[in-house]
N, CA, C and O atoms as a DFTB+ gen file, in Angstrom:
520 C
 N C O
     1  1       0.842      -1.177       0.000
     2  2       0.000       0.000       0.000
     3  2       0.891       1.245       0.000
     4  3       1.861       1.308       0.756
     5  1       0.580       2.211      -0.819
     6  2       1.384       3.426      -0.928
     7  2       1.146       4.332       0.272
     8  3       0.070       4.344       0.871
     9  1       2.176       5.082       0.598
    10  2       2.058       6.038       1.700
    11  2       1.091       7.153       1.288
    12  3       0.959       7.435       0.097
    13  1       0.404       7.802       2.262
    14  2      -0.550       8.862       1.932
    15  2       0.054       9.968       1.070
    16  3      -0.600      10.444       0.143
    17  1       1.284      10.387       1.354
    18  2       1.913      11.439       0.553
    19  2       2.050      11.012      -0.893
    20  3       1.823      11.796      -1.815
    21  1       2.422       9.766      -1.076
    22  2       2.601       9.248      -2.440
    23  2       1.269       9.252      -3.178
    24  3       1.216       9.572      -4.365
    25  1       0.203       8.902      -2.483
    26  2      -1.128       8.918      -3.098
    27  2      -1.495      10.345      -3.515
    28  3      -2.019      10.562      -4.607
    29  1      -1.219      11.308      -2.643
    30  2      -1.530      12.701      -2.963
    31  2      -0.713      13.145      -4.165
    32  3      -1.236      13.794      -5.070
    33  1       0.569      12.798      -4.176
    34  2       1.436      13.189      -5.292
    35  2       0.902      12.633      -6.610
    36  3       0.859      13.344      -7.615
    37  1       0.493      11.354      -6.607
    38  2      -0.029      10.758      -7.833
    39  2      -1.316      11.450      -8.273
    40  3      -1.524      11.677      -9.466
    41  1      -2.168      11.782      -7.330
    42  2      -3.416      12.472      -7.689
    43  2      -3.115      13.848      -8.273
    44  3      -3.728      14.253      -9.260
    45  1      -2.174      14.566      -7.665
    46  2      -1.813      15.884      -8.182
    47  2      -1.178      15.769      -9.561
    48  3      -1.458      16.571     -10.452
    49  1      -0.320      14.765      -9.731
    50  2       0.345      14.539     -11.019
    51  2      -0.682      14.261     -12.121
    52  3      -0.468      14.627     -13.277
    53  1      -1.787      13.619     -11.764
    54  2      -2.841      13.303     -12.723
    55  2      -3.917      14.391     -12.779
    56  3      -5.006      14.167     -13.306
    57  1      -3.603      15.575     -12.230
    58  2      -4.537      16.719     -12.203
    59  2      -5.855      16.393     -11.499
    60  3      -6.926      16.831     -11.919
    61  1      -5.753      15.618     -10.424
    62  2      -6.921      15.282      -9.617
    63  2      -6.834      15.987      -8.268
    64  3      -5.742      16.294      -7.791
    65  1      -7.966      16.237      -7.667
    66  2      -8.023      16.817      -6.326
    67  2      -7.646      15.751      -5.308
    68  3      -8.031      14.593      -5.470
    69  1      -6.895      16.111      -4.251
    70  2      -6.601      15.124      -3.205
    71  2      -7.895      14.508      -2.668
    72  3      -8.907      15.196      -2.529
    73  1      -7.854      13.229      -2.374
    74  2      -9.044      12.488      -1.950
    75  2      -9.688      13.095      -0.703
    76  3     -10.914      13.120      -0.590
    77  1      -8.869      13.587       0.238
    78  2      -9.445      14.146       1.473
    79  2     -10.329      15.353       1.157
    80  3     -11.397      15.511       1.748
    81  1      -9.888      16.202       0.229
    82  2     -10.677      17.381      -0.142
    83  2     -11.909      16.971      -0.951
    84  3     -12.982      17.553      -0.790
    85  1     -11.756      15.986      -1.805
    86  2     -12.873      15.541      -2.638
    87  2     -13.960      14.850      -1.814
    88  3     -15.150      15.007      -2.087
    89  1     -13.540      14.083      -0.801
    90  2     -14.480      13.283      -0.015
    91  2     -15.084      14.033       1.171
    92  3     -16.034      13.541       1.780
    93  1     -14.562      15.202       1.512
    94  2     -15.042      15.916       2.701
    95  2     -16.515      16.298       2.536
    96  3     -16.842      17.100       1.661
    97  1     -17.407      15.741       3.358
    98  2     -18.842      15.992       3.183
    99  2     -19.256      17.435       3.474
   100  3     -20.254      17.910       2.932
   101  1     -18.505      18.133       4.318
   102  2     -18.861      19.520       4.643
   103  2     -18.088      20.531       3.800
   104  3     -18.275      21.739       3.937
   105  1     -17.215      20.022       2.926
   106  2     -16.343      20.862       2.101
   107  2     -15.460      21.773       2.958
   108  3     -15.074      22.862       2.534
   109  1     -15.151      21.305       4.166
   110  2     -14.273      22.067       5.064
   111  2     -12.834      22.020       4.577
   112  3     -12.070      22.963       4.783
   113  1     -12.473      20.934       3.939
   114  2     -11.120      20.805       3.391
   115  2     -11.182      21.242       1.935
   116  3     -11.868      20.628       1.118
   117  1     -10.469      22.294       1.628
   118  2     -10.422      22.828       0.271
   119  2      -9.016      22.670      -0.265
   120  3      -8.051      22.668       0.499
   121  1      -8.896      22.538      -1.560
   122  2      -7.587      22.426      -2.183
   123  2      -7.556      23.327      -3.404
   124  3      -8.500      23.367      -4.193
   125  1      -6.456      24.046      -3.543
   126  2      -6.300      24.921      -4.698
   127  2      -5.161      25.885      -4.463
   128  3      -4.320      25.679      -3.588
   129  1      -5.145      26.939      -5.254
   130  2      -4.121      27.960      -5.078
   131  2      -4.414      28.748      -3.813
   132  3      -5.555      29.133      -3.558
   133  1      -3.388      28.980      -3.034
   134  2      -3.523      29.585      -1.712
   135  2      -4.235      30.932      -1.749
   136  3      -5.144      31.178      -0.955
   137  1      -3.825      31.806      -2.666
   138  2      -4.422      33.139      -2.730
   139  2      -5.915      33.085      -3.047
   140  3      -6.705      33.843      -2.484
   141  1      -6.292      32.188      -3.948
   142  2      -7.713      32.039      -4.288
   143  2      -8.502      31.507      -3.095
   144  3      -9.607      31.969      -2.814
   145  1      -7.921      30.528      -2.397
   146  2      -8.597      29.969      -1.225
   147  2      -8.731      31.010      -0.118
   148  3      -9.752      31.056       0.568
   149  1      -7.706      31.846       0.061
   150  2      -7.756      32.881       1.099
   151  2      -8.864      33.890       0.803
   152  3      -9.578      34.310       1.713
   153  1      -9.010      34.283      -0.464
   154  2     -10.088      35.221      -0.831
   155  2     -11.456      34.597      -0.573
   156  3     -12.350      35.245      -0.030
   157  1     -11.609      33.342      -0.964
   158  2     -12.869      32.626      -0.750
   159  2     -13.172      32.508       0.743
   160  3     -14.305      32.718       1.175
   161  1     -12.150      32.169       1.522
   162  2     -12.332      32.019       2.974
   163  2     -12.647      33.360       3.626
   164  3     -13.454      33.419       4.554
   165  1     -12.022      34.434       3.154
   166  2     -12.291      35.763       3.729
   167  2     -13.744      36.161       3.478
   168  3     -14.373      36.768       4.344
   169  1     -14.278      35.831       2.317
   170  2     -15.698      36.104       2.045
   171  2     -16.579      35.315       3.007
   172  3     -17.603      35.815       3.472
   173  1     -16.176      34.078       3.302
   174  2     -16.931      33.245       4.247
   175  2     -16.881      33.848       5.649
   176  3     -17.876      33.819       6.373
   177  1     -15.733      34.392       6.033
   178  2     -15.608      35.054       7.338
   179  2     -16.566      36.238       7.408
   180  3     -17.257      36.422       8.409
   181  1     -16.608      37.030       6.359
   182  2     -17.517      38.188       6.333
   183  2     -18.964      37.746       6.459
   184  3     -19.747      38.387       7.160
   185  1     -19.336      36.649       5.784
   186  2     -20.696      36.106       5.879
   187  2     -20.992      35.660       7.309
   188  3     -22.064      35.941       7.846
   189  1     -20.037      34.966       7.916
   190  2     -20.230      34.492       9.294
   191  2     -20.354      35.651      10.271
   192  3     -21.166      35.598      11.195
   193  1     -19.561      36.694      10.078
   194  2     -19.661      37.863      10.961
   195  2     -21.025      38.520      10.817
   196  3     -21.602      38.967      11.808
   197  1     -21.545      38.583       9.604
   198  2     -22.878      39.147       9.379
   199  2     -23.956      38.286      10.043
   200  3     -25.026      38.789      10.387
   201  1     -23.680      37.000      10.222
   202  2     -24.621      36.088      10.879
   203  2     -24.470      36.094      12.401
   204  3     -25.181      35.369      13.097
   205  1     -23.543      36.915      12.922
   206  2     -23.404      37.036      14.367
   207  2     -22.173      36.394      14.966
   208  3     -21.982      36.468      16.180
   209  1     -21.350      35.781      14.181
   210  2     -20.114      35.197      14.685
   211  2     -19.030      36.278      14.652
   212  3     -18.190      36.307      13.754
   213  1     -19.069      37.165      15.651
   214  2     -18.193      38.350      15.634
   215  2     -16.705      38.027      15.744
   216  3     -15.870      38.836      15.340
   217  1     -16.357      36.849      16.290
   218  2     -14.946      36.476      16.434
   219  2     -14.438      35.614      15.277
   220  3     -13.308      35.128      15.331
   221  1     -15.250      35.414      14.229
   222  2     -14.815      34.597      13.099
   223  2     -13.558      35.206      12.490
   224  3     -13.460      36.421      12.321
   225  1     -12.600      34.344      12.163
   226  2     -11.330      34.828      11.620
   227  2     -10.612      33.715      10.882
   228  3     -10.919      32.535      11.050
   229  1      -9.645      34.114      10.057
   230  2      -8.764      33.153       9.394
   231  2      -7.476      33.092      10.200
   232  3      -6.836      34.116      10.442
   233  1      -7.112      31.926      10.601
   234  2      -5.917      31.710      11.414
   235  2      -4.805      31.210      10.516
   236  3      -4.885      30.109       9.971
   237  1      -3.761      32.023      10.361
   238  2      -2.611      31.632       9.555
   239  2      -2.678      32.060       8.108
   240  3      -1.825      31.666       7.313
   241  1      -3.682      32.867       7.737
   242  2      -3.837      33.261       6.333
   243  2      -3.129      34.566       6.000
   244  3      -2.805      34.808       4.838
   245  1      -2.886      35.402       6.987
   246  2      -2.323      36.729       6.741
   247  2      -0.834      36.638       6.395
   248  3      -0.018      36.287       7.246
   249  1      -0.488      36.951       5.162
   250  2       0.915      36.907       4.725
   251  2       1.780      37.905       5.494
   252  3       2.978      37.678       5.663
   253  1       1.190      38.999       5.960
   254  2       1.945      40.024       6.682
   255  2       1.788      39.905       8.192
   256  3       2.314      40.735       8.933
   257  1       1.080      38.896       8.652
   258  2       0.822      38.732      10.074
   259  2       1.991      38.116      10.818
   260  3       3.097      37.996      10.291
   261  1       1.720      37.729      12.058
   262  2       2.769      37.208      12.930
   263  2       3.350      35.892      12.425
   264  3       4.480      35.552      12.776
   265  1       2.612      35.146      11.612
   266  2       3.137      33.893      11.083
   267  2       3.777      34.059       9.714
   268  3       4.534      33.196       9.269
   269  1       3.477      35.160       9.052
   270  2       3.985      35.333       7.700
   271  2       3.213      34.483       6.710
   272  3       3.664      34.279       5.583
   273  1       2.060      33.988       7.115
   274  2       1.241      33.149       6.253
   275  2       1.692      31.701       6.293
   276  3       2.886      31.409       6.354
   277  1       0.743      30.816       6.258
   278  2       1.023      29.389       6.267
   279  2       0.530      28.772       4.967
   280  3      -0.245      29.395       4.241
   281  1       0.965      27.572       4.669
   282  2       0.455      26.877       3.495
   283  2      -0.963      26.381       3.730
   284  3      -1.720      26.162       2.784
   285  1      -1.311      26.207       4.977
   286  2      -2.667      25.835       5.361
   287  2      -3.155      26.875       6.354
   288  3      -2.386      27.352       7.188
   289  1      -4.410      27.220       6.268
   290  2      -4.969      28.154       7.245
   291  2      -6.349      27.647       7.643
   292  3      -6.914      26.766       6.995
   293  1      -6.878      28.214       8.711
   294  2      -8.087      27.680       9.312
   295  2      -9.089      28.785       9.575
   296  3      -8.719      29.875      10.009
   297  1     -10.361      28.508       9.312
   298  2     -11.430      29.434       9.624
   299  2     -11.926      29.097      11.025
   300  3     -12.456      28.012      11.264
   301  1     -11.749      30.029      11.935
   302  2     -12.159      29.825      13.328
   303  2     -13.392      30.671      13.618
   304  3     -13.511      31.791      13.123
   305  1     -14.293      30.146      14.406
   306  2     -15.483      30.890      14.791
   307  2     -15.294      31.636      16.101
   308  3     -16.148      32.431      16.495
   309  1     -14.196      31.386      16.769
   310  2     -13.920      32.005      18.051
   311  2     -12.439      32.357      18.099
   312  3     -11.711      32.167      17.124
   313  1     -12.012      32.863      19.224
   314  2     -10.600      33.193      19.388
   315  2      -9.767      31.909      19.370
   316  3     -10.264      30.849      19.750
   317  1      -8.506      31.992      18.934
   318  2      -7.666      30.790      18.843
   319  2      -7.570      29.994      20.144
   320  3      -7.477      28.767      20.106
   321  1      -7.591      30.662      21.280
   322  2      -7.477      29.969      22.571
   323  2      -8.617      28.967      22.778
   324  3      -8.437      27.967      23.474
   325  1      -9.779      29.219      22.189
   326  2     -10.914      28.302      22.318
   327  2     -10.623      26.960      21.644
   328  3     -11.270      25.956      21.944
   329  1      -9.663      26.948      20.748
   330  2      -9.281      25.733      20.030
   331  2      -7.914      25.218      20.494
   332  3      -7.297      24.387      19.829
   333  1      -7.454      25.716      21.629
   334  2      -6.135      25.378      22.180
   335  2      -5.006      25.763      21.225
   336  3      -3.981      25.085      21.155
   337  1      -5.205      26.846      20.499
   338  2      -4.184      27.392      19.609
   339  2      -3.595      28.635      20.260
   340  3      -4.319      29.368      20.934
   341  1      -2.318      28.891      20.083
   342  2      -1.727      30.095      20.681
   343  2      -2.240      31.358      19.999
   344  3      -2.454      31.376      18.787
   345  1      -2.435      32.408      20.786
   346  2      -2.887      33.695      20.238
   347  2      -1.813      34.291      19.330
   348  3      -2.123      34.861      18.284
   349  1      -0.565      34.159      19.729
   350  2       0.555      34.696      18.947
   351  2       1.580      33.593      18.699
   352  3       2.638      33.581      19.329
   353  1       1.283      32.677      17.799
   354  2       2.219      31.569      17.557
   355  2       3.487      32.043      16.873
   356  3       3.512      33.086      16.219
   357  1       4.525      31.264      17.037
   358  2       5.802      31.566      16.409
   359  2       6.185      30.387      15.516
   360  3       6.120      29.231      15.933
   361  1       6.577      30.693      14.305
   362  2       6.988      29.656      13.369
   363  2       8.380      29.188      13.768
   364  3       9.291      30.012      13.847
   365  1       8.581      27.897      14.023
   366  2       9.885      27.400      14.481
   367  2      11.036      27.754      13.550
   368  3      12.153      27.981      14.014
   369  1      10.786      27.805      12.250
   370  2      11.858      28.088      11.300
   371  2      12.478      29.458      11.502
   372  3      13.610      29.689      11.079
   373  1      11.768      30.361      12.134
   374  2      12.310      31.706      12.343
   375  2      13.376      31.730      13.430
   376  3      14.090      32.723      13.571
   377  1      13.493      30.662      14.192
   378  2      14.487      30.596      15.260
   379  2      15.691      29.732      14.893
   380  3      16.527      29.454      15.753
   381  1      15.796      29.308      13.654
   382  2      16.834      28.363      13.258
   383  2      18.231      28.918      13.510
   384  3      19.079      28.203      14.045
   385  1      18.495      30.163      13.143
   386  2      19.835      30.728      13.298
   387  2      20.213      30.799      14.775
   388  3      21.296      30.363      15.165
   389  1      19.324      31.347      15.587
   390  2      19.603      31.466      17.022
   391  2      19.794      30.087      17.644
   392  3      20.745      29.866      18.393
   393  1      18.886      29.156      17.331
   394  2      18.995      27.809      17.890
   395  2      20.271      27.112      17.429
   396  3      20.899      26.392      18.205
   397  1      20.657      27.320      16.176
   398  2      21.891      26.715      15.669
   399  2      23.112      27.257      16.402
   400  3      24.008      26.499      16.775
   401  1      23.143      28.561      16.606
   402  2      24.267      29.167      17.323
   403  2      24.339      28.665      18.760
   404  3      25.427      28.402      19.273
   405  1      23.192      28.531      19.408
   406  2      23.170      28.006      20.769
   407  2      23.646      26.554      20.800
   408  3      24.364      26.160      21.719
   409  1      23.257      25.760      19.811
   410  2      23.699      24.361      19.741
   411  2      25.208      24.272      19.540
   412  3      25.877      23.467      20.187
   413  1      25.735      25.089      18.653
   414  2      27.177      25.095      18.406
   415  2      27.923      25.523      19.669
   416  3      28.928      24.917      20.039
   417  1      27.427      26.568      20.324
   418  2      28.047      27.032      21.564
   419  2      28.030      25.955      22.634
   420  3      29.024      25.749      23.330
   421  1      26.899      25.266      22.766
   422  2      26.793      24.189      23.752
   423  2      27.762      23.061      23.432
   424  3      28.403      22.521      24.333
   425  1      27.874      22.699      22.160
   426  2      28.798      21.632      21.759
   427  2      30.241      22.014      22.067
   428  3      31.023      21.176      22.514
   429  1      30.595      23.271      21.831
   430  2      31.955      23.732      22.133
   431  2      32.245      23.667      23.629
   432  3      33.333      23.257      24.036
   433  1      31.277      24.068      24.444
   434  2      31.456      24.025      25.899
   435  2      31.621      22.580      26.371
   436  3      32.492      22.293      27.193
   437  1      30.796      21.672      25.860
   438  2      30.892      20.256      26.243
   439  2      32.237      19.689      25.784
   440  3      32.895      18.970      26.535
   441  1      32.642      20.007      24.566
   442  2      33.928      19.535      24.056
   443  2      35.093      20.049      24.877
   444  3      36.008      19.289      25.194
   445  1      35.075      21.320      25.226
   446  2      36.127      21.906      26.046
   447  2      36.158      21.236      27.419
   448  3      37.232      20.953      27.950
   449  1      34.991      20.985      27.985
   450  2      34.920      20.298      29.279
   451  2      35.508      18.900      29.203
   452  3      36.189      18.462      30.130
   453  1      35.249      18.190      28.096
   454  2      35.785      16.842      27.928
   455  2      37.307      16.881      27.801
   456  3      38.001      16.053      28.391
   457  1      37.827      17.842      27.032
   458  2      39.284      17.962      26.867
   459  2      39.949      18.243      28.211
   460  3      40.949      17.610      28.550
   461  1      39.415      19.167      28.965
   462  2      39.971      19.514      30.282
   463  2      39.892      18.316      31.218
   464  3      40.847      18.027      31.939
   465  1      38.767      17.621      31.210
   466  2      38.582      16.467      32.084
   467  2      39.598      15.360      31.777
   468  3      40.224      14.822      32.690
   469  1      39.760      15.020      30.495
   470  2      40.707      13.970      30.125
   471  2      42.149      14.402      30.372
   472  3      42.986      13.584      30.754
   473  1      42.437      15.665      30.159
   474  2      43.792      16.160      30.396
   475  2      44.136      16.055      31.884
   476  3      45.230      15.626      32.252
   477  1      43.176      16.459      32.737
   478  2      43.402      16.367      34.182
   479  2      43.517      14.912      34.627
   480  3      44.315      14.610      35.514
   481  1      42.749      14.013      34.042
   482  2      42.802      12.611      34.406
   483  2      44.167      12.021      34.028
   484  3      44.728      11.225      34.782
   485  1      44.690      12.402      32.886
   486  2      46.001      11.921      32.451
   487  2      47.096      12.363      33.407
   488  3      48.019      11.596      33.678
   489  1      47.014      13.565      33.917
   490  2      48.041      14.065      34.849
   491  2      47.966      13.336      36.181
   492  3      48.997      13.048      36.788
   493  1      46.752      13.033      36.644
   494  2      46.581      12.346      37.933
   495  2      47.058      10.896      37.865
   496  3      47.505      10.351      38.874
   497  1      46.974      10.276      36.718
   498  2      47.378       8.883      36.556
   499  2      48.844       8.739      36.204
   500  3      49.282       7.649      35.833
   501  1      49.596       9.785      36.308
   502  2      51.021       9.710      36.043
   503  2      51.371       9.904      34.603
   504  3      52.543       9.807      34.240
   505  1      50.402      10.176      33.766
   506  2      50.675      10.417      32.349
   507  2      51.076      11.867      32.163
   508  3      51.766      12.456      32.995
   509  1      50.647      12.402      31.101
   510  2      50.928      13.820      30.856
   511  2      52.102      14.000      29.947
   512  3      52.512      13.071      29.251
   513  1      52.644      15.185      29.950
   514  2      53.772      15.508      29.063
   515  2      55.049      14.854      29.546
   516  3      55.317      14.840      30.748
   517  1      55.830      14.321      28.652
   518  2      57.071      13.664      29.024
   519  2      58.242      14.610      28.911
   520  3      59.377      14.224      29.188
């Protein structure tokens, strides 16, 4: 049996809609070009707000927002916290440089500690410089 990603790739290669989007009975899962879907979803948000859902919003759709836009976004009827989503999420990829530098620094400290430890052990055991 093929992996789900492989199935999606084959469907896309054959100009077919992914099965999850095609089979969704409520049409909650949409597939297409991101900008077109965002416009369609924004119209739906406006309709929902007119129906009284004052907190309706698109989560992750704003290209200029705190996430910089996501490949997938969600129409929420309430604030993100109601869905256990962070109000101000941070995309992990934005911390790659800082995290990499911290990892390198930590590795250097551990390496230096190991060198000092082994050097001191060699001196205590009668080894060391001849």
